[in-house]
N, C-alpha and C positions, 0 to 999 in steps of 0.2 A: 795121730799126737804129733805124727813126722809131717804125714800130710797139711797139717793144721800149720803149723810151725812155718812151712814151706812158702802155703802161702799168705800168709803175714809177711815174707818177704817177698811175695812179689808187689803186694799190697800198698809194703811201705817204697820201695823203690819203685811204682806209679804215683806214687803222692811226692814225690819229689818233683817228679818230670811239672812243667808248667801245662797250664788249663789248654792254650792254644796249639802246645802237644798232644794234650790226651782226647779231645774232639777229632783233630787231623786221624790219631789211631782208632778211632772208632772211624770212623763213617771210611777209613780204610778196611775194616774189619767186615761195613755191611756192604762195601761195593762188590769185595769179595765171595759173600755169598752170595749177592744179589746175581753176577758169574755167573754162576754153578745152574740156577736157576733159565734157561734163553726159553722157556717158552714163554714171556711176557713179551720177548723182544717178538718173536716171530708173531705175537697178536699184534702188537702194533706195527712190523712189514706188513699184515696181509691187510688190513681198515684201511692203510694208507695207500696200497696197491691198488686195492677195489675204492677206492674213492676218488683215485688220482686213473683210473679206469671206467667209469662211470664219467666223471666230468668228460674226460678223452670223447666219449660214447654219442653226449651230451652236443660234443662240441659238432659231432661230425654228424651228429642229427640237422642238427643249424643249415650246415653245413649246403647237406643234401634236399633238405624239405624246399631251403631257398632257391639253393639248382633246380627244384623241378618246377617251383614256384616259376621262374623267368622264366625256363624254358617253352613253359607251359604258357603264360604271356607273351613272347615272341611266336607262338604258334598261331597264335589266338587274334596278333594285331598283324600278324603276312595273311593269314587270311581273310580279315577285317580289308585288311587295304587291296587283296588281290579281287576281293567279289564287290568294292566297290567302285573298280574299273573295270568293271563285265562291259562291255558294249551293249548288253539286252539291261542293263540296271541301268544302263546311265541311257537310254532311251525310253523304256517304259516313266522314266521319274520323268523326265524331260519332255512329254505328253501327259504326261499323269495317266497312265496306262494301271488303277489299280490293282486292277483280276492278274493282268500278266505278267506285274510285280509283285504278287502278291505268291502265288505258283512260283517261280521265278526261287524263290526267293525259300519255299515250301521243299524244293530239291535242296539246295544246299544244306539246309540246317540240319539234317540226316547225312547229309558227303562229312559236313565239318563236324558233326557232333555236338552240337551247341545246344540251349536252351531256349533262344529267345533269339530273331533277327528284327531289327523294323527300320522304318525310311521314314525320317524328319525332314520335310520340307520348310520353305525360310517363315518368320514366326515360329519357331521350332514345334509348328504343329506336324502334328502324325499324318504323313501318308498311307503307309501300310506295313505290316507285321504279321507277324509268325509265332507262336508260342506262347507265351503269360510276358507279359511286358511289363518292364518296372512303371511303376506310379510316376509319373511327374513332378520330381520335386525341384523344389528351387537350386538345390547341388547339377540338378540334369539340365535344367535351364542352363544354366551358368556355363556349363561346359559346351554344349550345344552353340552358344553364341562363340565360342573360343573356335568348336569345328567349322564353324559358317565362315569364320576368318580364315579358315584354311590350316589347318592345325588338327595334325588325328592327336587323340585323348586315346587314354586308361586310366582305370579308376577303379575299388572299392564301393562297393553301395550296399544300403540296407532295401529289400523288396520286402515287406508282407513277411517278416520274423524268418527271412533269408538273407544271405549273404553271397552277391552276385559280383562276378568282375566285368563289368562292361568296358568295349572296346568302339572308340565311334573317328570313323575315318569320312571325309569329307566325298561329295561324290560332283565332280567338276566333267567338263564338256566345254572346253576351250580356253581352259584355266578358269572356267567362272564356275564356281560351287555352284551346284542347285542344289541338291541334298544333302543330309547325313547318313550315314550308314552306322546304326547302333546294333553290336555283337555281342550275348549276354550269355554266360557258364554259370550255374549255380553251385555253389563249393557246397555240398551235404556231405554225408552218413559214409556214404558209398566213394565223394573223395577223398577225404581222409583215408578210408580204407587204405589206397592205393597207398598214401604216403607209408602209413603205418607197415605195409609191406615193404616198403623198398628200406624204412629206418630202424624194422625189428622193434619197434615200437610205440604204445600205446602216444595218442595224437590228437590230443585240443585246441581248436583255434573258438578265436575272440576276437569282434571284432564290432565296435558301438555299440555293445551292449547284447546283440545277440554269440550266442554261443553252438559252438558244432563238435560230436565227437562221434569216434567211429560207433557207440554202442556197447561196448565190452566192459564198459567205467561201471561200477556199481555208485547209485545214488546217493547216496549217500558221504562216498568216495568225493564224486563231484561236488559236493555240497560244502563238504569242510574247502575245497580247491578252493573252487567260486566264492566264498567266507575272505579266505585267507589272504586273496588279490594276486595273488604270485604272479601276474601278469607283469607286475611292475618290480617284482622284486632284484631283477638280475639287465646286466647289460648283456652285450649280442655274443658274448663269449664270455659264460659263467667261470668262475673261478671258485665255486662255492656251492656245496647244492641243499635241497631240504627236502628232507624225508615226512611221510603223510598217509599212515595207513597200507604200510608195507611198499609204498612205490620209491621209487629216487626222482624228484624233480626238479625241469630246466628251465628256464623259459628266456624266449629272444625273441624282437618287434622282426614283422613281416622288411625282407627289404624288395629294393625292387617298385616298390608302387608307390615313390614319392613320400611324403608324408602323413599317411594313412597310420591309424591305430592300430590296425590288426597285429597277434599276437599269438607266436605256437606258445605250447605248455609240453613240453618230451616230455614222458611218462617211466620208468626202466622199473622190472618189476624184481625187488630183491628177495625174494623167498629165501632160493639155494643159498644165498651169501650170506642172510642174516642166521640159517639154521651153524655157519659156517661158522662165523665170527661166533657165535652164541657156545657151541662147548670150546670153543677155544679160549674162551670171556669165562667159562665155567674151572676149566686148565688156570691160567693166570690165575684167576681169585684165590684159587689153592694155594697155590704159589706162592703168591703174595698173601697169604695170610702167616705162612711157616717162616718167611721168611722175617715180615714185624715181629712176630715171636718171638724167635729166636734174637731181633735187632734189639725188641727190648726187653731181655732178659740182659741182656750183655749192659745194655744202656742203664737198667737203674744199678747195676755191682758200681759199673761207672761212676756212678750221679753221688750215688750214696759213701761211695768213697774218696773221690776228688773234691766235689760240693759240698754234700749236705752236712757235715761235719763244721768241717771253718766255717762256714754259710753261719750255724746254729753261733759259733763260738762271736764271729761279728756282733750277728743280732741281739744278743745276750748283752754284749756292752754295748750296745746302740741303746738299747732301753735303760739299762743302767746310766749312761751319759745323762736320756733322756729325763727320766724321774731325778737329774742332780746332782747325779755322783760322776763328778770328774776326775775322780779321781784312782776309776777305774782301767786299767792296763790292758789292752790288748793283750792278747798271744794267741797265736798259729804255727802250727808246727812245720806246717808245707811248704817249703820253698818255691814255690807260685806265687800266682800274683795276687791272690789271698792273703802273702806274707808283707806286697805289696800293700794292700788296700787295709792292712791293719798298722803298718806305720803310719801312713798316709793318718790313718785314725787317730792315733797318738799325738801326730802331731797336732793334727785337728784340737786335740782335748785341751793339750798345751795351749795353743790359739785361745780358745771361749774361756779358759779358766782367767790368760789374762783380758779378753773386752770383755768378761764380766767385772772385774777389775775397774777397768775405764770407762763401762756401761752403767757402776756406780759410783764413783768420783764424779761422772757429769751430773746423773742425776740428782746427786746433792747438790751440784753446784745450780743448777739449774731451779729448783728450789728454793737454795737458798736469793736467786737472782728475784723470783716472782713472789717470793718472801717481802723481801726488803723495798722492792720496785713499788711507788705513791699511788700509779695510777689502778685502776680495777678492770682485772683483765679476766672474760665470763670467755668460752664455748656452748656453744650450742648444737646438734644436732641440727638433721636435716627436719625432726617432728617439734622444734620448738625446743629440744628440753635440754637440759640445764645437763652438761657433761663432768666440765672442771671450772675451776676460780680460786682465784688467790686470795689473801687475808684482805688486802686492801678493799677488794669488792663486797667484802661483809661489814671491812669496814665503814663504806662511803653508802651503802648502802641501810646500813643498819639490821641486816639480815645473818641469819645463821642460816648462807646460802645450802647447808650439807643439805636440808629437808626437802629439797627442793630436786635435788640429783635426778637424775633419771632412775628408779629406782621402782618396783611395786608399795613400794610403801608410800609416795611421795604425794601430798598432797595436793590436789586437782584446785582448791581457788588458790592464787599469789596473792602477794598483794597486789595495790592496783600500782604502785613507784617501777615494782619488781617486771609487774606483766607488761606495761606500757616500754619498758627498756628490753627485757625480751623481746616485744612485736620488733619493735623499732631497728631491730638486729636481725630479725630474719627476714626484713624489708629489702637485703641489701641483696639483694640479684649478684655483683661484683666486688667493691668497696666506695666506700666513701670516708671523708676525713674531715676531724670538728663538727658537724653537724649538734646546733644545741637542742639537747629537751629537759622541757621543762617540767617537773611530777613534783605531785604534792607525799611529804610524809606528817602524819599528826601534824595537819593544817602550816604543815612549812614546807616555803615556795622553796624547791632545788632545780640548779640550773647543772644542769651533765653535758657535759663535750662529749661523743663519742664516733670514737672512727669505728672501721670494721671493715675485713679482708674474709675473702674465704678458704675453709679449711678442707686442702688440698689431700690427698693420701698419695704413696709412690707411686700408684696405680695411674694419676692422672685423674682420678675421678673425686669428687664435689665431697665431700663425709660429716659437713657441720663449718660454722661460722665463728669467725671471732673477734668478741665485739669489746675494746679497748677505750674505758671511759675517764672522765675527771670532772669534781666538784669547782666549777668554775662560776658557783653561786657568789663570794665573796668582790670576786675577781668583776662581777658581771657591775652589782652595786658601787665598786665603785667607778666601773668604768659609766653608766651612770653620771655618778657627781661629776666627772671630769666632761661628760657631757653638757647639763647642766652648766656648770662654771665657764662652756665653751660658746654656749648660746647666752649667756647674758653677756660674754666679750662682745661676742659679736652681735646682743644689742645696744652696745656703747656707741660701739662702730657704730651700726647703723643708724641709728639714732643723730651720732656726728655728718653720715651723708646727706640724711633725709633733710637736718636741719640746712644743710648746702644747697642743694638741688632745692630747696623749696622754697631759700630766701634769697638766689638770684632773680626765680619768674615773680615773685612778688613784689620784687624791686621797680624789675622795667612795668611789672601789667599799676600799681602806683603812680611810678609815673608819666605810661598812656592816660589813666583816667584823669590824670590833675593836667594835661594837657588838654585833653579834650573839654572840660569843665572851664578851663580860662581861654584860651588861645584858640577855639574853634569856632564852626559855626557848620553846618551840617549843609545846609543849599551851597553856601558859599566856599568850600573847602572841603569837595567834595572826595577828591583824591586822597589827599592828608588824612582826614576821614578813614577813610577807608586800610588807606595802611597802616594806622593805630590800630585799625579794629580786627587785622589780621594778624597783626604783631599780639595786641593780645589774644587771641584764640593760638595762638601758635603757642605761646607761654603756659596756655592752661594743658590744651594737650601735652605738653610736657612736663606736667607735675598730673594730670592722669596719668602718662607712660610711670613716672615714679612710682605713681600708689599704684597700680594693679602690680609691678613686680616686686613693690613692699609686699602686697597679699599673698601673690604666687607664694613668694620664700616662705614668711610667717605662719599662711596656712595652705600646704600641698592636698591637693585635690586627691583623692581614689583614684589610682588608675582600673579602666574600664578596659580588657583587653580582647579583642576578636582578632579570628586569618584575613589579613590587611596588603593587599601590592604592596610591595616598598618605593615599586614605580610610581604606582596612582600618589604617593605619600609627598614619595621629590614635584610632582607635575603642582598637587595641589599648594605645595611649603612654596614654589616659584611664582605661581598665582596671586599667592596671597601677598609679597614682596614689590614696592614701590619702582621695579626696574626699571619704568617710563623713567625717571629720575636721572638712570646712567647711561644712557641713548647708545655711547662706546663704548659701553660695557659688556663681554660675551663667558655666555654661559654654555661649557661644552658638559652632555651626558653621557655618559657610558656606562648598560647597566643590562647586565647579563639577561638572558630572557629565559633561561634554566631553573634561578631564583623562583620558590616555592613559597605561598602566601604563607606568613608569621605571625604569632598572636602579639599584638599590640595594641597602646589605644594612641590609634591613630593621629589624633586630634593633638597629643600631647609628643609628641612623633615628626609630627607637622612643625613645632614650636620648636625640636630640634635642629630642622632641617633651615627652619630658615634665621636664627638665629645667629647659629655657623658661617652661613651664608653674608648674611648681612658684617658681620664681623670680617668674614674675608673684603669682600666689594668696600669697605670701610678704610682697609689696611692695604688696598693696591693703589696703581697708579688712576686716572679716568678710562684711559685703552685697557686698559690688564680686565684678565679671564677669568675665570672660577672655573675647574673642573669635578664635578661628582661622580665616584664610580661606583657600583652596588655588584658584589658576584661572593661565588660560597668556596671556600676555602676549609679543607676537611672538616665536613659539615657544621659549617659555621656560617654567619651568615657579615658580609665588612663590608663598610659604609665608609667610601671618604672621601671628604674632602678637601680641595686645595687650594691655593693659590701661590702665586708671587708675584706679594707684595715685601713689603720693607721685615718683615719677620719679625720672633719674639724670644728678647735677650734669657739666658739661661735666669737670670735670678728672679724675674718676671715669670719665667716657664711652671717656675711651680709653687704662683701665686693666683696664678688665673681662676682658679677655680675658685678660689675662697670666696666669701659674701664680701659686696662692697668693695671688692678692687679693680680699679679699674686704671687704666693708662693715658686714656679721653679727657677731654676739654669736657664735656660734657657728659652725662650716662651713670647710671646706678650704680653699675659693679657686678647687677644680679644677674647677667644673661646668663652668662656662663657658670654660672652654680645652680640655676635653673635647668640648664643641659644636661647637667652632671648629673643632678638629682633624679632628672628622667630617667637616664642609661641606668642607670642602681636600678629605679625602679624595676623594668625590667630585666633585669638580672645581666646586664652586659655589661661590656666596660670600654670606657675613650683615650685614649693616646696622644700625645701632642708630640711631632718629628715639626723640630723648627731651625732654620741658618738664619741669619742677620743678612737681608742683605738678595736671598733667596727665594724665603715663603716661609708658610706653614703647610701642615697636613692634620689633620683632622681623621682621626681612625678608630670608627667603631667596630664591634665586635658583639657579637649575639648569639 
């Protein structure tokens, strides 16, 4: 009992420590325990030492092999150059004495311990040889060409699955190259064994697909090495090792032979070292298990005393708060980070209570707004299902929308006017405002004004669409009545304008006809007769223009759109104008070439350009100018027609698009009203900028 009370006191004292102090104390104990077991450290030291020794041995092997190959190469080069300079070789080659030359080469072949000797004369022709000479390849021919230029060469070559060192030295007489001496040494298994004796390790040499080795390597191991392609895995002096089938592998290139692709692979047997490391690994594993077991036991005690119990208390409180019990008070007896966390949880709990009250008030306020707003509001998800709505939406649609919400019991067949509204909302990819929708409800046509906007979550993802709509049926009917009244008023103005425009030409035509009847003889007064008849024709043309404008205004034709070039429209409209009547007038065109084809009724657009240009000409002096610009701005096509005429005052600027309004002595006043209607039919806008005495700009935007 006394021991238990003592342990409880110790645990309680430790509980008063902070968690960071407890963690530090636990690690100190583990480090002290681990320090008493030195076998693990010893194993690591031995392993690293062996690896360093293997790397060092591989580096030494690299230096030794390359030094031996360099020494062999120098010996062969010196022997070749000495032999090429022998007087007998020069004389026999120069005089074409093949047999004597071949006999001389046979003597030197055994003396120089080489595998073959050959002499080539001009055009790379073989003069004579001893031993198994290499096959004449394109590489050999290229090397021979260089040697005939007076250069001594050496290179590695494959000859019938053999790797050979080939030395080429020019044979000269009086500084003239009369032939090339070729000396060759085959690198075979006996050559590799000499290298293995030098470095006390196994060696494999590979060059362009051919491999040679000493013969003491198992075929299975050799296949593994070749399949892994270890030759290309290391630099000249490797700082890491690779193990395979009990060997340590090191790969390095053959140096001193130019850009040859020959590589050596050094294999070190690790049987003894593996047994030693295995023994220490067993000891280390047992020691590690003992340390970890003891450390785990201590960790469990510390964990339960310092973390588990206070964590359970906090977790219990979190569950109660998640279930809606915001009055739970967190209590942790320990004076550590858990105590600070409990204090933070209690502060969070109070903030949640206050936040819940604010959210409830805000929710009630939002519901009050939605219930009292006159416009209908509906939100749909990405599958075109209703997610929420307000009472005004039910009132406007004359439906109980709760039946059609996104639930399993919602009917699949929706009323036609509701389905049409939801389809229009779903079509919205971004947003639009004031789109008119006509629906039928019980043989009653209803017109709705719809605006939409995407519904975006806090994460920035689109989760649905908001649709806001109003019933504008009564407003549209009032607008129709207003339009009818406006048309009747316009009709009265039109009648007065037409009567005025027709009366004057008729009077002139009447007087001209009476003069023709009473005063003139066609044969005697031909010029006067011609003048009067010309006047009659002009007045008839004037009447025809009045009637045509009147028909265009009263019975507008339907627009026929097709993709057309605005540049062609401008050209054709200018060609249709009687510009020859204004010889001193200048037309300036500035049309961007990057303007794409635009869907338009090109004949109607030609009428727009013609009317605006003709108005500009009539408002300008005789030697004036008109500037026509077409360009793209903010992905919209702009057309500007500018004159430097007398300009339009502010009072007339507000009326220029009204039917039958004109400031000219002649004219119907329908030209600009027809222009305005054509622009609207193309879903465009037209603006006027004008200053008295400086000119006018008509700006059209599509």
